[in-house]
N, C-alpha and C positions, 0 to 999 in steps of 0.2 A: 629178695634176699632170704635165704633159708636160715633156719635156726642154727643149723650146724655151722654154717659160714660165720654167723655172728659170734657164736661161742668160740670158734677157732681164733677169730680176731681178738677177742677179749683175753683169751688164754695167752696168745703170743705177745700181747701188750705187756704182760706182767711176768715174762719169763725170767727176767733178771732178779726177781725177788724170791729167794729160797729161804727156808727156815734158818739156814746157816747165816745168810746175809742179814736177815732181820735181827738175829741175836748178836751178830757182829756190830751192827749199828747201835743196838741197845747198849752194848758194853762201851762203845765209844762215848755215847751220851752220858752213861753212868760215870765214866772216867772224867769227862769234862766237868760234870756236876761236882764230883769229888774235889777236883782242883779248885773250883769256885768256892766250895765250903772251906777248903784249906786256906785259901787267901783270906776269906772273910773271918774265919774263927781263929787263925793263928798268925798269919803274916802281918795283917793290918793292926790288930790289937797289940802285938809285941813291938810294933814300930819298925819292923824289918822292911815293910813296904808302905809308902805313903798313900793317902787317900786318892790323890790324883792318878797315880799309877795303878792303884787297885781298881778304880773306875775304868781306866783304859783297858785293863785285862778283862774285867767283867764284860765290857762291850764286845771285845774281840771274841771271847769265849762264847758269849751269847749268839753272836753272828755265826760262829762255827756250828753251834748246836742248831740254829735255825736252818743252816744249809743242809745238815743231815736230815732233819725232819722233813723239810720241803723236798729234797732230792729223793729220798727213799720211801718215806711213809706217805707222801702225797704224790709219788711217782713222777715227779718232774724230770728226774734223770732219764726217764725213758721216753720223753716227749721229743718233738721235732726241734731242730736248731732255732728256727725263727721264734718259737714261743719262749724258749730258754733265753734268747737274746733280749726279747722284749721285756721279760720279767727282770733280767739282770740289769738292764739300763735303767728301768724304773727304780730298782733297789739302790743303784748308785746315786741317783738323784735324791732319793729319800735320805740316804746316809749323808750326802753333801748338805742338805738342808738342816739335818740334825746337828752337824758340826757347826754350821753357821749360827744356829740358835744358841748352842753352847758357848761359842765365842762371844756373841752379842750379850748373852746373859752374864757372862763373866765380866765383860767390860762394864756393863751397867752396875753390877754388884760392887766393883772396885770404885767406880765414879760416884756412886750414891753414898758410900761410907767414907 
């Protein structure tokens, strides 16, 4: 395999990432972080949003940020379908187990007190 062929493969692998797209994803992440700060510093202390709903929004917003980081900065968006599917299924199981642990922990907290 020649060096030219290898360089061409590597260049075509990252064609979807332009400077414009990088900045666009950066501002998405910045906006999501600003929303998280707004929730933490304004909505929850003023009593507009409860702690349970605040935690739910934090988890959802964190998962959205994780998607953007993994998809664009770790280049998963440009990978083959089988790899994306395997990682997505694993992530779904991890989220499922986290939800089960939160439910179990909540149950034990209520029953112990």
